[in-house]
DSSP file (Angstrom, degrees, kcal/mol; ACC not computed):
  #  RESIDUE AA STRUCTURE BP1 BP2  ACC     N-H-->O    O-->H-N    N-H-->O    O-->H-N    TCO  KAPPA ALPHA  PHI   PSI    X-CA   Y-CA   Z-CA
    1    1 A M              0   0    0      0, 0.0     2,-0.3     0, 0.0     0, 0.0   0.000 360.0 360.0 360.0 137.7  -15.6   29.1  -49.2
    2    2 A T        -     0   0    0      1,-0.1     2,-0.2     0, 0.0     0, 0.0  -0.632 360.0-109.9 -92.6 151.0  -13.9   30.8  -46.3
    3    3 A A        -     0   0    0     -2,-0.3     2,-0.5     1,-0.1    -1,-0.1  -0.493  29.6-123.1 -75.9 146.6  -10.3   32.1  -46.4
    4    4 A V        -     0   0    0     -2,-0.2     2,-0.5     0, 0.0    -1,-0.1  -0.803  17.6-141.0 -93.6 127.4   -7.7   30.3  -44.3
    5    5 A D        -     0   0    0     -2,-0.5     2,-0.3     2,-0.0     0, 0.0  -0.769  17.4-150.5 -86.7 128.3   -5.8   32.4  -41.7
    6    6 A F        -     0   0    0     -2,-0.5     2,-0.6     2,-0.0     0, 0.0  -0.750   3.5-143.3 -98.7 146.8   -2.2   31.6  -41.6
    7    7 A I        -     0   0    0     -2,-0.3     2,-0.5     2,-0.0    -2,-0.0  -0.946  14.8-141.2-107.6 122.7   -0.1   31.9  -38.4
    8    8 A E        +     0   0    0     -2,-0.6     2,-0.4     2,-0.0    -2,-0.0  -0.744  25.5 179.1 -87.7 124.6    3.5   33.0  -39.1
    9    9 A I        -     0   0    0     -2,-0.5     2,-0.7     2,-0.0    -2,-0.0  -0.988  22.9-150.0-129.8 133.4    6.0   31.3  -36.8
   10   10 A D        +     0   0    0     -2,-0.4     3,-0.4     1,-0.1    -2,-0.0  -0.899  18.0 174.2-102.4 107.4    9.7   31.6  -36.7
   11   11 A F    >   +     0   0    0     -2,-0.7     3,-1.6     1,-0.2    -1,-0.1   0.326  48.5 105.9 -93.6   6.6   11.2   28.3  -35.5
   12   12 A T  T 3  S+     0   0    0      1,-0.3    -1,-0.2     3,-0.0    -2,-0.0   0.795  89.0  34.0 -62.0 -29.5   14.9   29.3  -36.0
   13   13 A N  T 3  S+     0   0    0     -3,-0.4     2,-0.5     2,-0.1    -1,-0.3   0.166  92.9 108.7-110.7  17.4   15.6   29.6  -32.3
   14   14 A V    <   -     0   0    0     -3,-1.6    -3,-0.0     1,-0.0     2,-0.0  -0.845  67.2-128.5 -98.3 126.2   13.3   26.8  -31.0
   15   15 A E        -     0   0    0     -2,-0.5     2,-0.1     1,-0.1    -2,-0.1  -0.312  21.3-112.5 -71.2 153.5   15.0   23.7  -29.7
   16   16 A E        -     0   0    0      1,-0.1     2,-0.6    -2,-0.0    -1,-0.1  -0.470  30.3-108.5 -77.8 155.2   14.2   20.2  -31.0
   17   17 A I        -     0   0    0      1,-0.2     3,-0.1    -2,-0.1    -1,-0.1  -0.789  31.4-171.3 -83.7 122.3   12.6   17.7  -28.6
   18   18 A D        -     0   0    0     -2,-0.6     2,-0.3     1,-0.3    -1,-0.2   0.905  60.9 -23.0 -81.2 -44.1   15.2   15.1  -27.8
   19   19 A D        -     0   0    0    102,-0.0     2,-0.7     3,-0.0    -1,-0.3  -0.980  54.8-115.8-164.9 149.5   13.1   12.6  -26.0
   20   20 A F        -     0   0    0     -2,-0.3   102,-0.2   102,-0.2    -3,-0.0  -0.875  42.9-125.0 -92.1 117.6    9.9   12.2  -24.1
   21   21 A S        -     0   0    0     -2,-0.7   103,-0.1     1,-0.1     2,-0.1  -0.383  22.2-124.8 -64.8 132.4   10.9   11.2  -20.6
   22   22 A P        -     0   0    0      0, 0.0    -1,-0.1     0, 0.0    88,-0.1  -0.380  29.3-103.0 -71.2 158.7    9.2    8.0  -19.4
   23   23 A L        -     0   0    0      1,-0.1     3,-0.1    86,-0.1     2,-0.1  -0.413  44.6 -90.8 -72.5 155.1    7.3    8.1  -16.2
   24   24 A P        -     0   0    0      0, 0.0    84,-0.1     0, 0.0    -1,-0.1  -0.427  55.2 -94.3 -61.0 144.7    8.8    6.6  -13.1
   25   25 A E  S    S+     0   0    0    120,-0.1     2,-0.3    -3,-0.1    84,-0.2  -0.381  82.7  84.4 -61.6 137.8    7.9    2.9  -12.8
   26   26 A G  E    S-A  108   0A   0     82,-0.9    82,-3.2   119,-0.2     2,-0.4  -0.988  77.7 -51.5 161.3-164.6    4.9    2.5  -10.6
   27   27 A K  E     -A  107   0A   0     -2,-0.3     2,-0.4    80,-0.2    80,-0.2  -0.880  44.4-172.7-111.4 138.4    1.1    2.5  -10.5
   28   28 A Y  E     -A  106   0A   0     78,-2.4    78,-2.8    -2,-0.4     2,-0.6  -0.986  26.4-126.1-133.2 137.6   -1.1    5.3  -11.8
   29   29 A I  E     +A  105   0A   0    113,-0.6    25,-2.4    -2,-0.4    26,-0.8  -0.742  44.6 175.7 -80.8 122.4   -4.8    6.0  -11.6
   30   30 A C  E     -AB 104  53A   0     74,-3.1    74,-2.3    -2,-0.6     2,-0.4  -0.874  29.4-142.1-130.2 158.0   -5.9    6.5  -15.2
   31   31 A E  E     -AB 103  52A   0     21,-2.3    21,-2.5    -2,-0.3     2,-0.6  -0.983  29.3-118.7-119.0 133.3   -9.0    7.1  -17.2
   32   32 A L  E     + B   0  51A   0     70,-2.6    69,-3.1    -2,-0.4    19,-0.2  -0.604  38.3 172.6 -71.7 116.7   -9.4    5.5  -20.6
   33   33 A Q  E     +     0   0A   0     17,-2.9     2,-0.3    -2,-0.6    18,-0.2   0.808  55.0   4.6 -96.2 -36.9   -9.8    8.4  -23.0
   34   34 A H  E     - B   0  50A   0     16,-1.4    16,-2.4     2,-0.0     2,-0.4  -0.999  48.7-156.1-155.4 147.4   -9.7    6.9  -26.5
   35   35 A I  E     - B   0  49A   0     -2,-0.3     2,-0.6    14,-0.2    14,-0.2  -0.991   9.8-162.0-128.7 123.9   -9.7    3.7  -28.4
   36   36 A D  E     - B   0  48A   0     12,-2.3    12,-2.8    -2,-0.4     2,-0.5  -0.925  17.3-139.3-104.7 119.9   -8.4    3.5  -32.0
   37   37 A E  E     + B   0  47A   0     -2,-0.6    10,-0.2    10,-0.2     2,-0.2  -0.678  38.2 148.6 -85.3 126.7   -9.5    0.3  -33.8
   38   38 A R  E     - B   0  46A   0      8,-3.4     8,-2.3    -2,-0.5     2,-0.4  -0.694  39.6-113.1-138.5-171.8   -6.8   -1.3  -35.9
   39   39 A Q  E     - B   0  45A   0      6,-0.2     6,-0.2    -2,-0.2     2,-0.1  -0.990  23.3-127.0-132.3 143.2   -5.6   -4.6  -37.2
   40   40 A T    >   -     0   0    0      4,-2.9     3,-1.7    -2,-0.4     6,-0.1  -0.289  36.8-100.4 -76.7 171.2   -2.4   -6.6  -36.4
   41   41 A R  T 3  S+     0   0    0      1,-0.3    -1,-0.1     2,-0.1    -2,-0.0   0.791 126.4  56.5 -61.6 -27.1   -0.1   -7.8  -39.1
   42   42 A N  T 3  S-     0   0    0      2,-0.1    -1,-0.3     1,-0.0    -2,-0.0   0.468 123.0-106.6 -84.5  -1.3   -1.8  -11.2  -38.6
   43   43 A G  S <  S+     0   0    0     -3,-1.7     2,-0.1     1,-0.3    -2,-0.1   0.493  73.2 140.0  91.4   3.0   -5.2   -9.8  -39.3
   44   44 A D        -     0   0    0      1,-0.1    -4,-2.9    -5,-0.0    -1,-0.3  -0.488  60.4-101.7 -77.7 150.7   -6.4   -9.9  -35.7
   45   45 A R  E     -BC  39  69A   0     24,-0.7    24,-2.9    -6,-0.2     2,-0.4  -0.490  41.9-170.6 -69.8 141.7   -8.5   -7.0  -34.3
   46   46 A L  E     -BC  38  68A   0     -8,-2.3    -8,-3.4    22,-0.2     2,-0.6  -1.000  15.0-156.3-136.3 134.2   -6.5   -4.6  -32.1
   47   47 A W  E     -BC  37  67A   0     20,-2.8    20,-2.4    -2,-0.4     2,-0.7  -0.964  11.7-149.2-110.4 119.1   -7.6   -1.7  -30.0
   48   48 A A  E     -BC  36  66A   0    -12,-2.8   -12,-2.3    -2,-0.6     2,-0.4  -0.795  20.6-152.0 -85.8 116.7   -5.0    0.9  -29.3
   49   49 A L  E     -BC  35  65A   0     16,-3.5    16,-1.9    -2,-0.7     2,-0.5  -0.762  11.2-163.2 -98.8 133.4   -5.9    2.3  -25.8
   50   50 A K  E     -BC  34  64A   0    -16,-2.4   -17,-2.9    -2,-0.4   -16,-1.4  -0.964  11.6-172.9-118.0 116.0   -5.0    5.8  -24.7
   51   51 A F  E     -BC  32  63A   0     12,-3.3    12,-2.3    -2,-0.5     2,-0.5  -0.843  12.6-149.6-109.2 143.9   -5.1    6.4  -21.0
   52   52 A K  E     -BC  31  62A   0    -21,-2.5   -21,-2.3    -2,-0.4     2,-0.3  -0.955  20.9-125.6-111.2 128.7   -4.8    9.8  -19.2
   53   53 A I  E     -B   30   0A   0      8,-2.9     7,-3.0    -2,-0.5   -23,-0.3  -0.593  30.3-179.8 -70.1 128.6   -3.3    9.9  -15.7
   54   54 A V        +     0   0    0    -25,-2.4     2,-0.4    -2,-0.3   -24,-0.2   0.490  54.4  50.0-114.5  -5.4   -5.9   11.6  -13.5
   55   55 A V  S    S+     0   0    0    -26,-0.8     3,-0.4    87,-0.1   -26,-0.3  -0.991  90.4   9.2-136.5 142.1   -4.4   11.8  -10.0
   56   56 A G  S >  S-     0   0    0     -2,-0.4     3,-1.8     1,-0.2    88,-0.2  -0.310 102.7 -33.5  96.0-172.4   -1.0   12.8   -8.6
   57   57 A E  T 3  S+     0   0    0     86,-0.9    -1,-0.2     1,-0.3    87,-0.1   0.758 134.4  47.8 -59.0 -30.3    2.1   14.6   -9.8
   58   58 A Y  T >  S+     0   0    0     -3,-0.4     3,-2.3    85,-0.4    -1,-0.3   0.208  76.8 143.4-101.6  14.9    1.9   13.1  -13.3
   59   59 A A  T <   +     0   0    0     -3,-1.8    -5,-0.2     1,-0.3     3,-0.1  -0.296  66.2  33.6 -55.3 135.4   -1.8   14.0  -13.9
   60   60 A G  T 3  S+     0   0    0     -7,-3.0    -1,-0.3     1,-0.4    -6,-0.1   0.115  92.1 113.2 101.2 -20.1   -2.3   15.0  -17.5
   61   61 A R    <   -     0   0    0     -3,-2.3    -8,-2.9    -8,-0.1    -1,-0.4  -0.412  60.7-128.5 -79.3 163.2    0.3   12.6  -18.9
   62   62 A F  E     -C   52   0A   0    -10,-0.2     2,-0.3    -2,-0.1   -10,-0.2  -0.844  16.3-164.0-118.3 150.1   -0.7    9.7  -21.1
   63   63 A L  E     -C   51   0A   0    -12,-2.3   -12,-3.3    -2,-0.3     2,-0.4  -0.962  12.7-155.7-126.0 147.8   -0.1    6.0  -21.2
   64   64 A F  E     +C   50   0A   0     60,-0.4    62,-0.5    -2,-0.3     2,-0.3  -0.938  17.9 160.7-127.2 145.9   -0.7    3.7  -24.1
   65   65 A D  E     -C   49   0A   0    -16,-1.9   -16,-3.5    -2,-0.4     2,-0.4  -0.959  27.2-126.4-153.2 167.4   -1.4    0.0  -24.4
   66   66 A N  E     -C   48   0A   0     -2,-0.3     2,-0.5   -18,-0.2   -18,-0.2  -0.928   5.6-157.8-121.5 146.7   -2.9   -2.4  -27.0
   67   67 A M  E     -C   47   0A   0    -20,-2.4   -20,-2.8    -2,-0.4     2,-0.4  -0.971  16.4-164.4-122.2 112.9   -5.7   -5.0  -26.6
   68   68 A V  E     -C   46   0A   0     -2,-0.5     2,-1.0   -22,-0.2   -22,-0.2  -0.827  12.0-145.3-103.2 134.6   -5.4   -7.7  -29.2
   69   69 A F  E     +C   45   0A   0    -24,-2.9   -24,-0.7    -2,-0.4     2,-0.3  -0.760  50.8 118.9-103.3  87.9   -8.3  -10.0  -29.9
   70   70 A S  S >> S-     0   0    0     -2,-1.0     3,-1.0   -26,-0.1     4,-0.6  -0.912  76.4-101.2-139.5 167.3   -6.9  -13.4  -30.8
   71   71 A T  G >4 S+     0   0    0     -2,-0.3     3,-0.7     1,-0.3     4,-0.3   0.884 121.6  51.8 -57.2 -40.0   -7.2  -16.9  -29.3
   72   72 A N  G 34 S+     0   0    0      1,-0.2    -1,-0.3     2,-0.1     3,-0.2   0.681 112.9  43.7 -72.5 -18.1   -3.7  -16.4  -27.7
   73   73 A T  G <> S+     0   0    0     -3,-1.0     4,-2.1     1,-0.1     3,-0.4   0.357  77.7 102.1-111.5   5.6   -4.5  -13.1  -26.0
   74   74 A L  H <X S+     0   0    0     -3,-0.7     4,-2.6    -4,-0.6     5,-0.2   0.817  77.8  60.2 -63.0 -30.0   -8.0  -13.7  -24.6
   75   75 A K  H  > S+     0   0    0     -4,-0.3     4,-2.2     2,-0.2    -1,-0.2   0.924 108.8  43.6 -61.5 -42.9   -6.6  -14.2  -21.1
   76   76 A R  H  > S+     0   0    0     -3,-0.4     4,-2.8     2,-0.2    -2,-0.2   0.901 111.7  52.9 -70.1 -40.0   -5.2  -10.7  -21.2
   77   77 A V  H  X S+     0   0    0     -4,-2.1     4,-2.7     1,-0.2    -2,-0.2   0.922 111.1  47.9 -59.0 -43.6   -8.4   -9.2  -22.7
   78   78 A K  H  X S+     0   0    0     -4,-2.6     4,-2.8     2,-0.2     5,-0.2   0.921 111.2  50.8 -62.7 -44.1  -10.4  -10.8  -19.9
   79   79 A H  H  X S+     0   0    0     -4,-2.2     4,-2.2     2,-0.2    -2,-0.2   0.917 112.5  46.4 -59.4 -45.3   -7.9   -9.4  -17.3
   80   80 A I  H  X S+     0   0    0     -4,-2.8     4,-1.1     2,-0.2    -2,-0.2   0.950 114.2  46.8 -63.4 -49.4   -8.2   -5.9  -18.7
   81   81 A C  H  <>S+     0   0    0     -4,-2.7     5,-2.6     1,-0.2     3,-0.4   0.912 113.1  49.3 -61.0 -43.9  -12.0   -6.0  -18.9
   82   82 A K  H ><5S+     0   0    0     -4,-2.8     3,-1.2     1,-0.2    -1,-0.2   0.922 113.7  45.3 -61.0 -45.2  -12.3   -7.4  -15.4
   83   83 A N  H 3<5S+     0   0    0     -4,-2.2    51,-0.6     1,-0.3    22,-0.3   0.568 105.8  59.2 -82.1  -7.9  -10.0   -4.8  -13.9
   84   84 A I  T 3<5S-     0   0    0     -4,-1.1    -1,-0.3    -3,-0.4    -2,-0.2   0.392 129.0 -94.8 -95.6   1.8  -11.6   -1.9  -15.8
   85   85 A G  T < 5S+     0   0    0     -3,-1.2     2,-0.3     1,-0.3    -3,-0.2   0.619  78.3 134.8 104.8  14.9  -14.8   -2.9  -14.0
   86   86 A L      < -     0   0    0     -5,-2.6     2,-0.8    -6,-0.2    -1,-0.3  -0.686  59.2-115.1 -96.1 151.1  -16.7   -5.2  -16.4
   87   87 A D        +     0   0    0     -2,-0.3     3,-0.3     1,-0.1    -5,-0.1  -0.754  34.0 176.4 -82.7 112.2  -18.4   -8.4  -15.4
   88   88 A V        +     0   0    0     -2,-0.8    -1,-0.1     1,-0.2     4,-0.1   0.092  51.5 101.2-106.1  21.8  -16.5  -11.1  -17.2
   89   89 A S  S    S+     0   0    0      2,-0.1     2,-0.3     0, 0.0    -1,-0.2   0.440  90.2  22.1 -84.4   1.3  -18.4  -14.1  -15.8
   90   90 A H  S    S-     0   0    0     -3,-0.3     2,-0.1     1,-0.0     0, 0.0  -0.851 107.4 -51.9-150.3-178.5  -20.5  -14.5  -18.9
   91   91 A K        -     0   0    0     -2,-0.3     2,-0.4     1,-0.0    -2,-0.1  -0.397  57.1-159.6 -63.3 141.3  -20.6  -13.7  -22.6
   92   92 A L        -     0   0    0     -4,-0.1     2,-1.0    -2,-0.1    -4,-0.0  -0.989  21.5-145.3-132.6 132.6  -19.9   -9.9  -23.2
   93   93 A S        -     0   0    0     -2,-0.4     2,-0.4     2,-0.0     5,-0.0  -0.834  33.5-160.8 -93.9  98.7  -20.7   -7.7  -26.2
   94   94 A L        +     0   0    0     -2,-1.0     3,-0.1     3,-0.0    -2,-0.0  -0.647  19.6 162.7 -90.8 134.2  -17.6   -5.4  -26.0
   95   95 A S    >>  -     0   0    0     -2,-0.4     3,-1.2     1,-0.1     4,-0.7  -0.974  49.6-112.2-142.0 155.9  -17.5   -2.0  -27.6
   96   96 A P  H >> S+     0   0    0      0, 0.0     4,-2.7     0, 0.0     3,-1.3   0.877 116.5  61.2 -54.6 -37.9  -15.2    1.0  -27.1
   97   97 A A  H 34 S+     0   0    0      1,-0.3    -3,-0.0     2,-0.2     0, 0.0   0.790  98.5  57.5 -61.5 -27.3  -18.2    3.0  -25.7
   98   98 A L  H <4 S+     0   0    0     -3,-1.2    -1,-0.3     1,-0.1    -4,-0.0   0.745 116.9  33.1 -73.0 -23.7  -18.4    0.4  -22.9
   99   99 A L  H X< S+     0   0    0     -3,-1.3     3,-2.0    -4,-0.7   -67,-0.3   0.794  89.7 101.2-103.5 -36.1  -14.8    1.1  -21.8
  100  100 A I  T 3< S+     0   0    0     -4,-2.7   -67,-0.2     1,-0.3     3,-0.1  -0.272  88.1  23.1 -61.1 133.9  -14.2    4.8  -22.5
  101  101 A G  T 3  S+     0   0    0    -69,-3.1    -1,-0.3     1,-0.4     2,-0.2   0.271  92.1 126.6  94.8  -9.4  -14.3    7.0  -19.4
  102  102 A R    <   -     0   0    0     -3,-2.0   -70,-2.6   -70,-0.2    -1,-0.4  -0.534  53.9-131.6 -82.0 148.6  -13.6    4.1  -17.0
  103  103 A K  E     +A   31   0A   0    -72,-0.2    31,-0.5    -2,-0.2     2,-0.3  -0.723  29.7 165.8 -99.8 150.9  -10.9    4.4  -14.5
  104  104 A V  E     -AD  30 133A   0    -74,-2.3   -74,-3.1    -2,-0.3     2,-0.6  -0.970  37.5-115.2-154.4 157.7   -8.2    1.7  -13.8
  105  105 A I  E     -AD  29 132A   0     27,-2.8    27,-2.5    -2,-0.3     2,-0.4  -0.914  33.2-158.5-102.0 119.1   -4.9    1.5  -12.0
  106  106 A L  E     -AD  28 131A   0    -78,-2.8   -78,-2.4    -2,-0.6     2,-0.6  -0.829   7.5-148.0-103.3 134.8   -2.1    0.8  -14.4
  107  107 A D  E     -A   27   0A   0     23,-2.4    20,-2.5    -2,-0.4     2,-0.3  -0.888  25.1-168.3-100.3 122.5    1.3   -0.7  -13.4
  108  108 A T  E     -AD  26 126A   0    -82,-3.2   -82,-0.9    -2,-0.6     2,-0.3  -0.799  16.8-176.4-117.5 154.6    4.1    0.6  -15.6
  109  109 A V  E     - D   0 125A   0     16,-2.2    16,-2.7    -2,-0.3     2,-0.5  -0.884  34.8-102.8-132.9 167.7    7.8   -0.3  -16.2
  110  110 A T  E     - D   0 124A   0     -2,-0.3     2,-0.4    14,-0.2    14,-0.2  -0.819  35.7-167.5 -96.9 133.4   10.4    1.4  -18.4
  111  111 A D  E     - D   0 123A   0     12,-3.1    12,-2.2    -2,-0.5     2,-0.4  -0.936  11.7-142.8-120.8 140.4   11.2   -0.2  -21.7
  112  112 A E  E     + D   0 122A   0     -2,-0.4     2,-0.3    10,-0.2    10,-0.2  -0.845  28.2 165.0-101.5 142.1   14.1    0.5  -24.1
  113  113 A Y  E     - D   0 121A   0      8,-2.4     8,-3.2    -2,-0.4     2,-0.5  -0.945  37.8-113.9-147.3 166.5   13.6    0.3  -27.8
  114  114 A I  E     - D   0 120A   0     -2,-0.3     6,-0.2     6,-0.2     4,-0.0  -0.931  34.6-145.6-105.9 123.4   15.3    1.4  -31.1
  115  115 A N    >   -     0   0    0      4,-2.8     3,-2.0    -2,-0.5     4,-0.0  -0.136  35.3 -87.3 -81.6-178.1   13.3    4.0  -33.0
  116  116 A S  T 3  S+     0   0    0      1,-0.3    -1,-0.1     2,-0.1    -2,-0.0   0.681 128.5  57.5 -66.7 -17.8   13.1    4.4  -36.8
  117  117 A Q  T 3  S-     0   0    0      2,-0.1    -1,-0.3     0, 0.0     3,-0.1   0.218 120.8-109.0 -94.0  14.5   16.3    6.5  -36.8
  118  118 A D  S <  S+     0   0    0     -3,-2.0     2,-0.4     1,-0.2    -2,-0.1   0.810  74.3 140.3  63.7  33.1   18.1    3.6  -35.1
  119  119 A E        -     0   0    0     -4,-0.0    -4,-2.8     0, 0.0     2,-0.4  -0.859  56.8-116.7-107.8 142.1   18.4    5.5  -31.8
  120  120 A K  E     +D  114   0A   0     -2,-0.4     2,-0.3    -6,-0.2    -6,-0.2  -0.636  43.0 172.7 -77.6 129.9   18.0    3.9  -28.4
  121  121 A R  E     -D  113   0A   0     -8,-3.2    -8,-2.4    -2,-0.4     2,-0.3  -0.865  24.0-136.1-132.5 164.8   14.9    5.4  -26.6
  122  122 A K  E     +D  112   0A   0     -2,-0.3     2,-0.3   -10,-0.2   -10,-0.2  -0.934  23.6 170.8-122.5 148.9   13.0    4.7  -23.4
  123  123 A R  E     -D  111   0A   0    -12,-2.2   -12,-3.1    -2,-0.3     2,-0.4  -0.979  34.7-108.3-150.2 159.6    9.3    4.7  -22.8
  124  124 A S  E     -D  110   0A   0     -2,-0.3   -60,-0.4   -14,-0.2     2,-0.3  -0.778  38.2-176.3 -89.7 133.2    6.7    3.7  -20.2
  125  125 A I  E     -D  109   0A   0    -16,-2.7   -16,-2.2    -2,-0.4     2,-0.4  -0.942  28.8-114.8-128.3 153.9    4.8    0.6  -20.9
  126  126 A V  E     -D  108   0A   0    -62,-0.5   -18,-0.2    -2,-0.3     5,-0.1  -0.716  40.1-115.5 -82.9 132.9    1.9   -1.2  -19.0
  127  127 A T  E >   -     0   0A   0    -20,-2.5     3,-2.0    -2,-0.4   -20,-0.2  -0.212  29.9-101.7 -66.1 162.7    3.0   -4.6  -17.7
  128  128 A Y  E 3  S+     0   0A   0      1,-0.3    -1,-0.1     2,-0.1     3,-0.1   0.888 124.6  23.6 -54.5 -45.5    1.3   -7.7  -19.1
  129  129 A A  E 3  S+     0   0A   0      1,-0.1    -1,-0.3   -50,-0.0    -2,-0.1  -0.135  90.1 128.5-108.7  35.4   -1.0   -8.1  -16.1
  130  130 A G  E <   +     0   0A   0     -3,-2.0   -23,-2.4   -23,-0.1     2,-0.5   0.057  35.5 104.8 -86.7  25.8   -0.7   -4.4  -15.1
  131  131 A Y  E     -D  106   0A   0    -25,-0.2     2,-0.4    -3,-0.1   -25,-0.2  -0.933  45.5-178.8-109.0 125.9   -4.4   -3.6  -14.8
  132  132 A N  E     -D  105   0A   0    -27,-2.5   -27,-2.8    -2,-0.5     2,-0.1  -0.966  35.4-100.4-126.4 140.9   -5.7   -3.2  -11.3
  133  133 A L  E     -D  104   0A   0     -2,-0.4     2,-0.4   -29,-0.2   -29,-0.1  -0.350  38.1-128.0 -61.1 129.1   -9.3   -2.5  -10.3
  134  134 A Y        +     0   0    0    -51,-0.6     2,-0.4   -31,-0.5    -1,-0.1  -0.654  28.5 178.6 -81.3 130.3   -9.8    1.2   -9.4
  135  135 A K    >   -     0   0    0     -2,-0.4     3,-2.2     1,-0.1     4,-0.2  -0.983  26.2-143.3-132.5 122.1  -11.4    1.9   -6.0
  136  136 A K  G >  S+     0   0    0     -2,-0.4     3,-1.7     1,-0.3     4,-0.2   0.824  99.0  61.9 -54.6 -36.1  -11.9    5.5   -5.0
  137  137 A D  G 3  S+     0   0    0      1,-0.3    -1,-0.3     2,-0.1     3,-0.2   0.659 103.5  50.5 -68.7 -13.8  -11.1    4.8   -1.4
  138  138 A L  G X  S+     0   0    0     -3,-2.2     3,-1.5     1,-0.1     4,-0.4   0.318  76.8 109.8 -99.9   6.7   -7.6    3.6   -2.3
  139  139 A E  G X  S+     0   0    0     -3,-1.7     3,-1.7     1,-0.3    -1,-0.1   0.834  70.0  59.4 -54.9 -39.7   -6.9    6.7   -4.4
  140  140 A E  G >  S+     0   0    0      1,-0.3     3,-1.1    -4,-0.2     4,-0.3   0.794  95.7  64.5 -62.0 -27.7   -4.3    8.1   -1.9
  141  141 A D  G <  S+     0   0    0     -3,-1.5    -1,-0.3     1,-0.2    -2,-0.2   0.673 107.4  41.6 -68.4 -15.6   -2.2    4.9   -2.3
  142  142 A Y  G <  S+     0   0    0     -3,-1.7  -113,-0.6    -4,-0.4    -1,-0.2   0.090  76.8 106.0-122.3  22.6   -1.5    5.8   -6.0
  143  143 A V  S <  S+     0   0    0     -3,-1.1   -86,-0.9  -115,-0.1   -85,-0.4   0.858  91.0  24.7 -72.3 -33.9   -0.9    9.5   -5.9
  144  144 A T  S    S-     0   0    0     -4,-0.3  -117,-0.2   -88,-0.2    -1,-0.1  -0.902 103.5 -82.5-126.0 157.6    2.8    9.0   -6.5
  145  145 A P        -     0   0    0      0, 0.0    13,-0.2     0, 0.0  -119,-0.2  -0.269  49.0-126.3 -58.4 144.3    4.7    6.1   -8.1
  146  146 A Q        -     0   0    0      1,-0.1     2,-0.1  -122,-0.1    10,-0.1  -0.489  27.1 -93.2 -89.9 160.8    5.3    3.3   -5.7
  147  147 A S        -     0   0    0     -2,-0.2     2,-0.4    10,-0.1    10,-0.2  -0.384  42.4-155.4 -69.1 154.7    8.7    1.7   -4.9
  148  148 A R  E     -E  156   0B   0      8,-1.6     8,-2.3    -3,-0.1     2,-0.4  -0.987  16.9-116.3-136.1 142.6    9.6   -1.3   -7.1
  149  149 A Q  E     -E  155   0B   0     -2,-0.4     6,-0.3     6,-0.2     5,-0.1  -0.641  33.2-136.3 -80.0 131.6   11.9   -4.3   -6.4
  150  150 A T    >   -     0   0    0      4,-3.8     3,-1.9    -2,-0.4    -1,-0.1  -0.262  27.8-100.3 -80.5 171.9   14.8   -4.4   -8.8
  151  151 A S  T 3  S+     0   0    0      1,-0.3    -1,-0.1     2,-0.1    -2,-0.0   0.721 124.3  58.9 -65.5 -19.9   16.0   -7.5  -10.5
  152  152 A Q  T 3  S-     0   0    0      2,-0.1    -1,-0.3     1,-0.0     3,-0.1   0.382 121.9-107.1 -88.5   4.0   18.8   -7.7   -7.9
  153  153 A G  S <  S+     0   0    0     -3,-1.9     2,-0.2     1,-0.3    -2,-0.1   0.435  78.4 130.7  87.5  -0.6   16.2   -7.9   -5.1
  154  154 A K        -     0   0    0     -5,-0.1    -4,-3.8     1,-0.0     2,-0.5  -0.558  56.5-126.8 -84.2 151.2   16.8   -4.3   -3.9
  155  155 A T  E     -E  149   0B   0     -6,-0.3     2,-0.5    -2,-0.2    -6,-0.2  -0.870  20.4-159.4 -99.7 127.9   13.9   -1.9   -3.4
  156  156 A E  E     -E  148   0B   0     -8,-2.3    -8,-1.6    -2,-0.5     2,-0.5  -0.900   6.7-146.9-105.9 133.2   14.1    1.4   -5.2
  157  157 A D        -     0   0    0     -2,-0.5     2,-1.0   -10,-0.2   -10,-0.1  -0.878   0.6-155.7-100.6 125.8   12.0    4.3   -3.9
  158  158 A Y        +     0   0    0     -2,-0.5     2,-0.1   -13,-0.2    -1,-0.1  -0.473  37.4 150.4 -98.1  61.6   10.8    6.7   -6.6
  159  159 A S    >>  -     0   0    0     -2,-1.0     3,-0.9     1,-0.1     4,-0.6  -0.396  64.0 -99.5 -83.9 169.9   10.4    9.7   -4.4
  160  160 A E  G >4 S+     0   0    0      1,-0.2     3,-0.9     2,-0.2     5,-0.1   0.860 122.3  57.7 -57.7 -36.0   10.8   13.2   -5.8
  161  161 A D  G 34 S+     0   0    0      1,-0.2    -1,-0.2     3,-0.0    -3,-0.1   0.779 106.4  48.4 -67.2 -26.7   14.4   13.4   -4.3
  162  162 A S  G <4 S+     0   0    0     -3,-0.9    -1,-0.2    -5,-0.1    -2,-0.2   0.509  85.7 107.9 -93.3  -3.3   15.5   10.3   -6.3
  163  163 A M    <<  -     0   0    0     -3,-0.9    -5,-0.0    -4,-0.6    -3,-0.0  -0.548  65.2-142.3 -77.9 136.7   14.1   11.4   -9.7
  164  164 A P              0   0    0      0, 0.0    -1,-0.1     0, 0.0    -3,-0.0   0.470 360.0 360.0 -77.8  -0.2   16.8   12.5  -12.2
  165  165 A F              0   0    0     -5,-0.1    -5,-0.0  -144,-0.0    -2,-0.0   0.345 360.0 360.0-135.2 360.0   14.6   15.3  -13.6
């Protein structure tokens, strides 16, 4: 048996993390990095998807989404598979290995939620139909978040100058 080396760390002057800032709403070129297989409370199979942004100012950040395999969610599963580059015109034997490493353009919005400490937080989520087919020749269009129309019909530009951080 080998001895374990311990690292001594003094955390007394290290600040706490208050919040992970969500990404600006927009579209991001991502690569599917990992799939964690789980089950929903209803017993349906669920794949927790972990995407890494690979182009632009936010390259290296991650986005997360779920793919649930139930009768009610097959339309979304088909949409995801089609836009990640799979042929969905026939029966498909789907496995994580078939998806990992593929690129896709994800459309995100900011969502507010209450965490386990009853605190209001914000996070980036992928919209319901937020998967778009990746094409290398369109890569420049997705280097920075795109403007998005607000619920009041106004267009907001998410340029660097308008970002609060």
